[in-house]
C-alpha positions in Angstrom: -35.9 -13.8 -7.3 -39.5 -13.6 -8.8 -40.2 -9.7 -9.3 -36.5 -8.6 -8.6 -35.2 -6.4 -11.3 -31.3 -6.4 -12.0 -29.9 -3.3 -13.7 -26.3 -2.7 -15.2 -25.7 0.9 -14.8 -22.8 2.1 -17.2 -21.8 4.6 -15.8 -24.3 5.1 -13.4 -26.2 8.6 -13.9 -25.8 11.5 -11.1 -29.5 10.6 -9.6 -28.9 6.7 -9.8 -25.3 7.5 -7.8 -27.4 9.5 -5.0 -29.9 6.5 -4.9 -27.2 4.0 -4.5 -25.4 6.4 -2.1 -28.3 6.7 0.1 -28.5 2.7 0.2 -24.9 2.3 1.2 -25.4 4.7 4.1 -28.2 2.6 5.4 -25.9 -0.6 5.2 -23.1 1.7 6.9 -21.1 1.8 3.7 -19.5 5.1 1.9 -19.9 5.6 -1.8 -16.3 6.2 -3.3 -15.4 8.0 -6.2 -16.9 7.8 -9.8 -17.6 3.8 -10.6 -17.2 2.5 -14.4 -20.3 0.4 -13.9 -23.0 -0.3 -11.1 -25.5 -3.1 -10.8 -28.7 -2.3 -8.8 -31.3 -4.9 -7.6 -34.6 -3.6 -7.1 -37.5 -5.1 -5.3 -41.2 -5.3 -7.1 -41.8 -2.0 -5.4 -39.1 -0.4 -7.4 -36.6 0.0 -4.0 -33.1 -0.9 -4.1 -32.2 -3.9 -2.0 -28.7 -4.6 -3.4 -25.8 -3.0 -5.3 -22.3 -3.4 -6.0 -19.8 -1.6 -8.5 -16.9 -2.0 -10.5 -14.0 0.7 -10.9 -11.3 -0.1 -13.0 -10.6 -4.0 -11.9 -11.9 -3.2 -8.4 -15.3 -4.6 -7.3 -16.5 -2.6 -4.3 -19.4 -1.1 -2.3 -21.2 -4.5 -2.7 -24.2 -4.3 -0.3 -27.4 -6.2 0.4 -30.4 -5.8 2.3 -30.5 -7.8 5.4 -33.9 -9.0 4.6 -32.7 -10.3 1.3 -29.3 -11.7 2.3 -30.4 -15.3 1.6 -31.8 -14.7 -1.9 -28.1 -15.0 -3.4 -28.4 -11.6 -4.8 -24.5 -10.9 -4.4 -23.7 -13.7 -6.9 -26.1 -12.1 -9.2 -24.1 -8.6 -8.9 -20.5 -10.3 -8.8 -21.7 -12.1 -12.1 -22.8 -9.0 -14.0 -19.7 -6.9 -13.3 -17.2 -9.5 -13.9 -19.0 -10.1 -17.1 -19.0 -6.6 -17.9 -15.3 -5.9 -16.8 -14.7 -8.9 -19.3 -16.4 -7.5 -22.1 -14.0 -4.5 -21.6 -10.8 -7.0 -21.9 -10.3 -7.0 -17.9 -9.2 -10.4 -17.1 -7.8 -9.7 -13.5 -10.2 -8.4 -10.7 -9.8 -7.3 -6.8 -12.7 -6.9 -4.4 -12.3 -4.7 -1.5 -14.8 -5.8 1.0 -15.4 -6.9 4.8 -13.8 -10.1 5.7 -17.3 -11.4 7.2 -18.3 -11.6 3.3 -15.1 -12.5 1.5 -16.0 -16.5 1.6 -18.9 -15.5 -0.7 -16.1 -14.1 -3.3 -13.9 -17.4 -2.4 -16.7 -19.4 -3.9 -16.1 -17.2 -7.2 -12.6 -17.9 -7.4 -11.3 -15.3 -5.6 -8.2 -15.4 -3.5 -7.5 -13.6 -0.2 -4.5 -11.5 0.0 -4.5 -9.7 3.0 -7.3 -8.5 5.6 -7.4 -6.1 8.3 -9.0 -7.3 11.7 -12.5 -7.3 11.2 -12.4 -4.0 8.7 -11.3 -5.1 5.5 -10.1 -7.6 3.4 -8.8 -7.6 -0.2 -8.8 -10.7 -2.6 -8.4 -11.3 -6.2 -8.7 -13.4 -9.2 -7.8 -13.9 -12.7 -4.6 -13.3 -14.5 -1.9 -11.8 -14.2 -2.2 -12.4 -10.6 0.0 -12.5 -7.2 2.1 -15.3 -8.4 3.0 -13.7 -11.6 3.9 -10.8 -9.5 6.1 -12.6 -7.1 8.0 -14.2 -9.9 8.9 -10.5 -10.9 10.1 -9.3 -7.4 12.1 -12.4 -7.3 13.9 -11.8 -10.5 14.9 -8.0 -9.3 15.6 -9.5 -5.8 19.4 -9.1 -4.5 20.8 -11.9 -2.5 22.0 -10.8 1.0 25.0 -12.3 2.5 24.8 -13.6 6.4 24.1 -10.2 8.4 23.2 -8.2 5.6 19.6 -6.1 5.6 17.6 -5.0 2.8 15.1 -2.0 3.2 12.3 -0.6 1.2 10.9 2.8 0.2 7.3 3.2 -1.4 6.9 6.3 -3.5 4.7 7.7 -6.0 7.0 10.8 -7.2 4.4 12.9 -8.9 7.0 14.2 -9.9 10.4 12.8 -8.5 11.8 15.7 -6.3 15.0 16.3 -4.2 12.9 15.4 -1.3 12.3 11.7 -2.8 16.2 11.7 -3.7 17.1 13.0 0.1 14.8 10.3 1.5 16.2 7.3 -0.7 19.9 8.3 -0.1 19.5 8.3 3.4 17.7 5.0 3.5 20.4 3.7 1.1 23.1 4.5 3.9 21.2 2.4 6.7 20.9 -1.0 4.6 22.8 -3.0 2.5 20.3 -3.0 -0.2 17.4 -0.8 -0.7 14.5 -1.4 -2.7 12.4 1.8 -4.1 9.0 0.6 -4.9 7.2 3.0 -7.4 3.5 3.4 -7.4 2.3 1.8 -10.6 -1.2 3.0 -10.4 -1.6 5.5 -13.3 -4.2 7.9 -11.2 -1.4 10.9 -10.9 -0.5 13.9 -13.0 2.7 12.2 -14.3 2.3 8.8 -15.9 3.8 5.9 -14.2 6.2 5.3 -17.2 7.6 8.8 -16.8 7.8 8.5 -13.0 9.6 5.4 -12.4 12.3 6.7 -15.2 12.7 9.7 -13.5 13.2 7.6 -9.9 15.6 5.3 -11.7 17.6 8.7 -13.3 17.5 10.3 -9.9 19.0 7.0 -8.1 21.3 5.9 -10.7 24.6 7.3 -8.6 23.4 5.4 -5.8 24.8 1.5 -6.3 22.8 -0.3 -4.0 19.5 0.6 -4.7 16.9 -1.1 -7.0 14.1 0.5 -8.5 11.1 -1.6 -9.0 7.1 -1.3 -9.8 4.6 -1.9 -7.2 2.0 -3.6 -9.5 -1.5 -3.5 -7.9 0.1 -4.5 -4.4 1.3 -1.3 -2.9 -0.9 1.9 -2.9 -3.3 0.7 -5.4 -6.9 1.5 -6.3 -7.3 -2.2 -4.9 -5.7 -1.6 -1.5 -5.8 2.1 -0.7 -8.6 3.9 -3.0 -8.8 7.0 -0.7 -5.0 7.9 -1.5 -6.0 8.5 -5.3 -9.7 10.2 -4.7 -9.8 13.9 -5.4 -11.9 14.5 -2.0 -10.6 12.2 0.5 -12.6 9.9 2.3 -13.4 9.9 6.0 -10.3 9.8 8.0 -11.6 6.5 9.5 -12.0 4.9 5.9 -8.2 6.1 5.0 -6.8 4.8 8.3 -8.3 1.3 7.6 -7.4 1.4 3.9 -3.9 2.3 4.8 -3.7 -0.7 7.5 -5.0 -3.0 4.6 -2.3 -1.6 2.4 0.6 -2.2 4.6 -0.7 -5.7 5.7 -0.4 -6.7 2.0 3.4 -5.3 1.7 4.0 -7.3 4.9 2.3 -10.2 3.4 4.2 -10.2 -0.2 7.2 -7.8 -0.3 8.5 -8.4 3.2 9.2 -12.1 2.9 10.2 -12.5 -0.9 12.6 -9.7 -0.7 13.6 -10.2 2.9 12.6 -6.5 4.0 13.6 -5.4 7.5 13.2 -2.0 7.6 11.0 0.5 6.0 11.7 4.0 5.4 9.3 7.1 5.1 9.4 10.6 5.1 7.7 12.6 7.8 4.3 14.0 6.6 3.5 17.6 7.9 0.8 18.2 5.4 -1.4 15.5 4.1 -3.6 13.8 6.0 -4.0 10.7 4.2 -0.2 10.1 4.0 0.0 10.9 7.7 -2.6 8.2 8.3 -0.6 6.0 6.2 2.5 6.7 8.4 0.5 5.8 11.6 -0.7 2.5 9.9 2.9 1.4 9.2 3.8 2.0 12.8 0.8 -0.3 14.1 1.5 -3.1 11.2 5.0 -3.6 10.6 7.1 -3.8 13.9 5.0 -7.1 14.8 5.7 -8.3 11.6 9.6 -7.8 11.9 10.0 -4.7 9.9 11.4 -1.6 11.6 9.7 1.3 10.3 12.2 4.6 10.3 11.2 8.1 10.0 13.5 10.6 7.9 12.7 14.2 8.5 11.6 16.0 5.0 14.2 17.7 3.3 13.8 21.6 3.8 15.7 24.1 1.9 17.8 27.1 3.5 14.7 29.4 3.9 12.4 26.6 5.7 10.6 25.5 2.5 9.7 22.0 2.6 10.3 19.9 -0.4 7.4 18.4 -1.8 5.8 17.0 -5.2 2.6 19.0 -4.3 4.5 22.1 -4.0 6.1 21.5 -7.4 2.8 21.0 -9.0 1.4 24.2 -7.6 4.5 26.1 -8.7 3.8 24.4 -12.3 0.5 25.9 -11.8 1.7 29.5 -11.2 4.5 29.1 -14.1 6.9 29.7 -11.2 10.1 27.9 -12.9 12.7 29.5 -10.8 11.2 27.7 -7.6 10.6 24.9 -9.4 14.3 24.4 -10.3 15.2 24.8 -6.5 13.2 21.4 -5.6 13.8 19.1 -8.2 17.1 17.3 -9.3 18.8 18.0 -12.6 17.3 14.9 -14.1 13.9 16.0 -13.3 14.3 19.3 -14.4 15.6 18.2 -17.8 12.5 16.0 -18.1 10.1 19.3 -17.2 11.6 21.2 -19.6 11.6 18.9 -22.5 8.6 18.2 -24.7 8.0 15.0 -23.2 6.4 16.6 -20.4 4.3 19.0 -22.2 0.9 17.8 -22.3 1.7 16.7 -18.4 2.2 20.2 -17.3 -0.9 21.3 -19.2 -3.3 18.5 -17.8 -1.8 20.0 -14.0 -2.4 23.7 -14.8 -6.1 22.4 -15.5 -6.4 20.7 -12.6 -7.2 21.1 -9.0 -6.9 17.8 -7.5 -4.6 16.3 -4.9 -2.7 14.1 -7.6 
């Protein structure tokens, strides 16, 4: 690698981001979000010939100029990014990449979790990993008798609304036991510890419901980054990421918890969530899981209950209408001091989450 310059950018400046973006586009990739750190490799003339980035615990946007593919630049980039991550206390890493380069990451100790055709694969390394999470699932598993069925709902609940409550109530009637998987990624307005508490309180009247966390293995930045982006990625990218996320759900949650039905509310508004529903229709039935769509809860005046509507009403200080859309347990939380900083954050933001 004589004459090659390797630079760690923490974080990349705006002009550096633009240079990386242009290079990625030449390689048929898209620049996503705002990474915590990026590595760029330049040839003796100062041209970018390789790059990779780290966002949280996720390695992504790794690309190498075809003329330099034999120079082991990927190894250099991966090593620098992992070293940086470890210096920040990260012990568990994911990589979102194309399947045809997955073997390169295996040589660094990564383990493949799921792949979607020739489009995308997700791998992990470090601790706590998927085996640790499987033990958590088994600890929360309810044993089924012969002929009984288990189902699942995956929810973000930002915040928990009457719509979520209705979906879970309807789903719980259709199976012997229902797992409500709450997205753990803390990239929403309401923090995870508040969201899962609201889900537990709002479903405590349902004896056959178990509320569990998703870990990094369902709708996470590692498997479905488009879901959390302020400006949603191109439709095709979101579609591929959704299929990868659903494939991981089928690989992990389905066999461990013996899930045979997954329930979802219809999605008339959000294109990203709508894409996710389409992904489930494609991926789950061949894996032995029925997808059951439940119409969204609609109030008497035609209002469709959604968390995004609640957040918009918070921005307007329209508490009369907020109360119509949330169960009493969520209302009590929203008017408490505990929610104060969250409400302030929502009023200052314009993002999707």
